[in-house]
matplotlib code that plots the C-alpha trace (Angstrom):
import matplotlib.pyplot as plt

x = [0.0, 1.2, 2.2, 3.1, 0.3, 1.5, 2.3, 0.3, -2.5, -1.4, 1.9, 2.2, 3.6, -0.1, -0.4, 0.0, -3.6, -3.6, -3.8, -7.1, -4.5, -3.0, -4.2, -5.8, -5.7, -1.7, 0.6, -2.0, -3.3, -6.7, -5.7, -3.4, -6.8, -8.7, -5.8, -5.4, -9.4, -9.3, -6.3, -7.7, -11.2, -9.4, -7.2, -10.5, -12.2, -9.2, -9.6, -12.9, -12.7, -10.1, -7.4, -4.0, -3.7, -5.8, -4.0, -6.4, -4.8, -5.4, -8.3, -9.1, -11.7, -11.8, -13.2, -13.7, -11.8, -14.3, -11.7, -12.2, -10.1, -10.3, -7.9, -7.6, -8.8, -8.3, -10.5, -12.9, -15.3, -18.9, -20.6, -24.1, -26.4, -24.6, -27.1, -26.3, -28.2, -31.5, -35.0, -34.7, -34.8, -32.0, -32.0, -28.1, -27.3, -24.4, -21.6, -23.5, -24.1, -26.4, -26.5, -23.5, -20.9, -17.6, -14.9, -12.1, -9.9, -11.4, -15.2, -17.8, -20.8, -22.9, -25.9, -29.0, -32.7, -35.8, -39.0, -39.1, -36.8, -33.1, -30.5, -27.1, -24.9, -22.1, -21.3, -20.0, -22.6, -19.7, -19.4, -20.9, -22.6, -20.8, -22.1, -19.3, -18.2, -14.8, -13.7, -15.5, -18.4, -21.8, -24.0, -23.5, -25.5, -24.5, -26.3, -23.0, -22.6, -24.6, -25.9, -27.7, -27.6, -25.4, -25.7, -22.8, -22.6, -20.1, -17.0, -16.2, -18.2, -22.3, -24.7, -23.3, -24.9, -26.1, -29.8, -32.4, -34.9, -38.2, -40.4, -44.2, -45.6, -48.6, -50.3, -52.4, -49.6, -47.2, -43.6, -42.2, -40.9, -42.7, -41.3, -42.8, -42.5, -43.0, -43.2, -45.9, -47.6, -47.4, -46.7, -45.2, -45.0, -43.3, -43.6, -46.4, -49.5, -51.5, -53.6, -52.2, -52.2, -48.8, -47.9, -45.6, -47.4, -46.5, -48.9, -49.7, -51.4, -52.0, -50.4, -48.1, -50.5, -48.4, -50.3, -52.9, -50.9, -50.4, -53.7, -55.9, -56.9, -57.7, -54.2, -52.4, -51.1, -48.9, -49.5, -47.0, -48.2, -46.0, -46.8, -45.5, -48.3, -48.7, -51.6, -51.8, -54.6, -55.0, -54.2, -51.8, -48.2, -46.0, -42.9, -41.1, -41.3, -41.1, -39.6, -37.9, -35.6, -35.1, -33.2, -32.4, -36.0, -36.9, -40.5, -40.2, -40.4, -43.2, -43.1, -46.0, -43.8, -41.8, -44.6, -45.9, -43.3, -43.7, -45.8, -48.3, -48.3, -49.9, -48.1, -46.9, -43.7, -42.4, -38.7, -37.5, -34.4, -31.8, -28.3, -26.7, -24.2, -21.3, -22.8, -23.9, -26.8, -29.3, -33.0, -34.8, -38.1, -41.1, -43.2, -46.3, -46.7, -47.7, -51.4, -52.2, -50.6, -50.7, -47.4, -44.3, -41.2, -38.0, -35.9, -38.1, -38.7, -34.8, -34.7, -36.9, -35.8, -32.5, -32.6, -35.9, -34.6, -32.2, -28.9, -29.9, -26.2, -26.2, -30.2, -33.6, -33.9, -36.9, -38.7, -39.3, -42.7, -43.9, -41.6, -44.3, -46.8, -45.2, -44.7, -47.9, -49.3, -47.6, -48.8, -52.7, -51.6, -50.4, -53.4, -55.9, -54.1, -54.3, -58.3, -59.0, -57.4, -59.7, -62.5, -62.1]
y = [0.2, 3.3, 5.6, 8.8, 11.0, 14.6, 16.0, 19.5, 19.7, 22.8, 21.0, 20.7, 17.2, 15.4, 11.7, 11.7, 11.1, 7.5, 7.5, 5.3, 2.5, 2.1, -1.3, -0.1, -3.4, -3.1, -1.7, -0.2, 2.2, 2.2, 3.4, 6.3, 7.5, 7.9, 10.1, 11.7, 12.9, 13.5, 16.1, 17.6, 18.2, 20.3, 22.1, 22.8, 24.0, 25.9, 27.9, 28.4, 29.7, 31.9, 30.3, 29.6, 27.3, 24.5, 23.1, 24.5, 26.8, 26.3, 28.4, 29.7, 29.9, 30.1, 33.2, 35.3, 38.6, 40.5, 41.0, 37.2, 35.4, 33.8, 33.3, 31.5, 34.0, 33.6, 36.8, 37.2, 39.7, 39.3, 41.8, 40.7, 38.9, 35.9, 33.6, 31.2, 28.2, 26.7, 26.8, 25.0, 26.7, 26.2, 27.2, 28.0, 25.4, 25.9, 25.6, 28.2, 26.1, 28.0, 29.5, 31.1, 30.2, 32.3, 30.6, 32.4, 32.5, 29.5, 30.9, 30.7, 32.9, 33.9, 34.3, 32.3, 32.2, 29.9, 30.4, 32.7, 35.4, 36.3, 35.1, 37.0, 35.8, 34.2, 30.6, 32.3, 34.0, 36.1, 37.6, 40.6, 41.5, 44.9, 46.8, 49.3, 52.0, 52.7, 50.3, 52.4, 50.9, 52.4, 50.0, 46.6, 43.7, 41.5, 39.4, 39.1, 42.7, 45.7, 46.7, 44.5, 47.3, 50.2, 52.7, 54.9, 58.3, 59.8, 62.2, 65.3, 68.2, 69.0, 66.3, 63.5, 62.4, 58.7, 58.7, 55.8, 57.0, 55.1, 55.8, 54.5, 53.8, 55.9, 59.1, 56.5, 54.3, 55.0, 55.4, 54.4, 51.9, 49.2, 48.1, 44.9, 43.8, 40.0, 40.3, 42.8, 41.7, 45.3, 47.5, 50.9, 52.6, 56.1, 57.6, 58.8, 57.3, 55.4, 58.6, 61.3, 63.7, 65.6, 64.7, 62.4, 60.3, 57.8, 54.9, 51.8, 49.0, 45.2, 42.2, 41.9, 43.2, 46.3, 47.9, 48.6, 50.8, 52.9, 52.9, 53.2, 56.7, 55.3, 54.2, 57.6, 58.8, 61.7, 63.7, 66.4, 68.1, 70.0, 73.1, 72.7, 71.8, 68.9, 67.0, 64.1, 61.9, 63.3, 67.0, 67.1, 67.4, 66.8, 67.2, 64.8, 67.0, 64.4, 66.1, 63.2, 64.3, 68.1, 69.9, 73.6, 74.6, 78.1, 79.8, 81.7, 85.8, 87.3, 87.7, 90.2, 92.8, 91.1, 89.6, 92.9, 93.7, 91.0, 91.8, 89.6, 89.6, 87.8, 86.8, 84.5, 82.3, 83.8, 82.3, 78.6, 77.9, 76.2, 74.4, 75.2, 72.4, 74.5, 73.5, 77.6, 78.4, 80.4, 81.5, 81.1, 82.1, 79.7, 79.0, 80.4, 82.0, 80.0, 80.7, 83.4, 82.9, 84.1, 84.5, 86.0, 87.2, 85.3, 88.4, 90.5, 87.8, 87.6, 91.1, 90.2, 86.4, 85.5, 82.2, 81.6, 81.5, 79.5, 80.5, 81.6, 81.6, 78.0, 77.9, 79.7, 81.2, 79.2, 80.2, 77.7, 78.4, 75.9, 78.2, 80.8, 78.6, 78.6, 82.4, 82.9, 81.0, 83.1, 86.5, 85.2, 84.6, 88.0, 89.7, 87.4, 88.7, 92.4, 91.9, 90.1, 93.0, 95.6, 93.5, 93.5]
z = [-0.1, -0.6, 1.8, 0.3, 2.2, 1.9, 5.6, 4.7, 2.3, 1.3, -0.2, -4.1, -3.6, -4.0, -5.3, -8.8, -10.8, -12.2, -16.0, -17.7, -18.7, -15.0, -13.6, -10.2, -8.8, -9.0, -6.7, -4.2, -6.8, -5.3, -1.7, -3.8, -5.6, -2.3, -1.2, -4.0, -4.4, -0.8, -0.9, -3.9, -2.2, 0.6, -1.7, -3.4, -0.4, 0.5, -3.0, -2.1, 1.4, 0.1, 2.8, 2.1, 5.7, 6.4, 9.2, 12.0, 14.6, 18.3, 19.9, 16.4, 14.0, 10.3, 9.1, 6.1, 6.0, 4.0, 0.9, -0.6, 1.6, 5.1, 8.0, 11.4, 13.9, 17.8, 18.6, 15.3, 15.0, 13.6, 11.5, 12.0, 14.1, 16.2, 17.2, 20.1, 21.3, 20.1, 20.3, 23.6, 26.9, 29.3, 32.9, 34.0, 36.5, 39.6, 36.8, 35.0, 31.9, 30.0, 26.0, 26.4, 29.0, 29.5, 32.0, 33.5, 36.4, 37.8, 37.6, 34.8, 33.5, 30.5, 29.3, 29.2, 28.1, 30.0, 30.2, 33.1, 31.5, 30.2, 33.0, 33.4, 35.9, 37.9, 39.3, 42.9, 45.3, 46.8, 43.0, 41.7, 38.6, 37.1, 34.4, 33.0, 30.2, 29.3, 32.2, 34.5, 36.6, 36.2, 38.2, 40.0, 41.6, 44.5, 47.3, 49.6, 50.2, 52.5, 49.2, 46.7, 43.9, 43.6, 40.8, 40.1, 39.1, 36.4, 36.9, 35.7, 34.9, 34.3, 34.7, 36.0, 38.9, 39.3, 38.2, 37.4, 34.5, 35.1, 32.3, 31.4, 27.6, 27.8, 29.7, 32.0, 33.4, 36.4, 36.6, 40.0, 42.7, 44.2, 48.0, 49.3, 53.0, 53.2, 57.1, 57.3, 53.7, 52.7, 49.6, 49.7, 46.1, 45.2, 41.7, 39.4, 39.7, 37.4, 35.7, 33.6, 36.7, 36.8, 40.6, 42.7, 45.3, 48.0, 48.2, 50.0, 49.8, 51.5, 50.2, 47.3, 44.7, 43.4, 41.1, 43.6, 45.5, 42.5, 40.8, 43.6, 44.7, 48.2, 48.5, 48.3, 51.6, 50.5, 47.2, 46.0, 43.0, 39.9, 41.3, 44.6, 46.7, 49.2, 50.6, 52.6, 53.7, 57.6, 56.5, 59.7, 59.3, 62.5, 64.2, 66.8, 69.9, 73.0, 76.1, 76.8, 73.5, 74.8, 77.3, 77.9, 78.1, 78.6, 78.0, 74.7, 74.6, 72.6, 69.0, 68.5, 67.7, 65.5, 63.6, 63.1, 60.8, 58.5, 55.4, 53.7, 50.0, 47.2, 44.4, 41.3, 40.4, 37.2, 37.6, 38.6, 40.2, 37.9, 37.6, 34.4, 33.2, 34.4, 37.9, 38.6, 40.4, 38.3, 37.8, 34.3, 33.2, 33.7, 30.2, 32.1, 35.7, 38.8, 40.1, 42.7, 45.8, 49.6, 51.3, 52.6, 50.9, 52.4, 52.0, 54.2, 56.4, 56.8, 58.2, 61.0, 61.9, 60.1, 61.4, 59.9, 56.2, 54.4, 52.7, 49.1, 47.7, 46.2, 46.2, 46.2, 49.7, 51.6, 54.9, 57.6, 58.0, 60.9, 63.1, 62.8, 64.6, 68.1, 67.5, 66.4, 69.7, 71.9, 70.0, 70.5, 73.9, 74.8, 72.8, 75.1, 78.0, 76.8, 75.8, 78.9, 81.1, 78.7, 79.4, 82.9]

ax = plt.figure().add_subplot(projection="3d")
ax.plot(x, y, z, "-o")
ax.set_aspect("equal")
plt.show()
């Protein structure tokens, strides 16, 4: 039998083709013909693929170069969609054997798809799933740390704060966050309700029927409207005031004369506070003025009660109006004493 099979399928030293008069039963020609045809088929395949080397390269795949040739590539790039797996659902196991498994440094993870959804994971419970851009982590999931989900803001200047965008598909859908406590069997909802009204709510419902806490108006506990108005179901707002938490207690002086210096005005908001891309504080014109309101002017209150007004250097000035309540009580008490003396 002939043994002259070429060491490389790309070699020109292929077996000679027997002529039509050659006795195929002599000198092992049948075996030679098989090798010759096999070698010719491989060379024809190389020509068709545009490859000059049919010897496989370890860890590589044969891919087209886009110029009519092909080559062995250990890190190929696919220009179109890449399909992995088949129509069968695969739920990852403890080794993370899914539709796509990636192994490295003694661990494995990857992607898979089954009837419950898309799986993205790692086979170690103490590792973190990290989402990143340009080698910078922007978010992560972990089951072993104190924070299950972490969102990281950008760096540099401008609008780089960490944020999550929650959107709804139409005008009558809510966008928010549900928080379910299994021990209490209660669900809280924070976000926009299931209506077309522009407001933010805090809602609460029994059990884990999540949509009820956002859809049923009877479950709304706090409502914050786009015009700045705030409402709750009881109409009351409270402060912590336990005497066991207080010290250096003294009876307050009369504030009647100070209160008489305050000017009560009606007004409309025509500008809004704004932080521009250079992180500078400024006021910008509103598209339309607010409804008519009744209140005080922060700068005027500051001249009488400086501690009652917040600093307006980096934000709009605000008045701690709840502090006016005990002042008004002392004023009423003083006036009551004066009236009683006049009537007596």
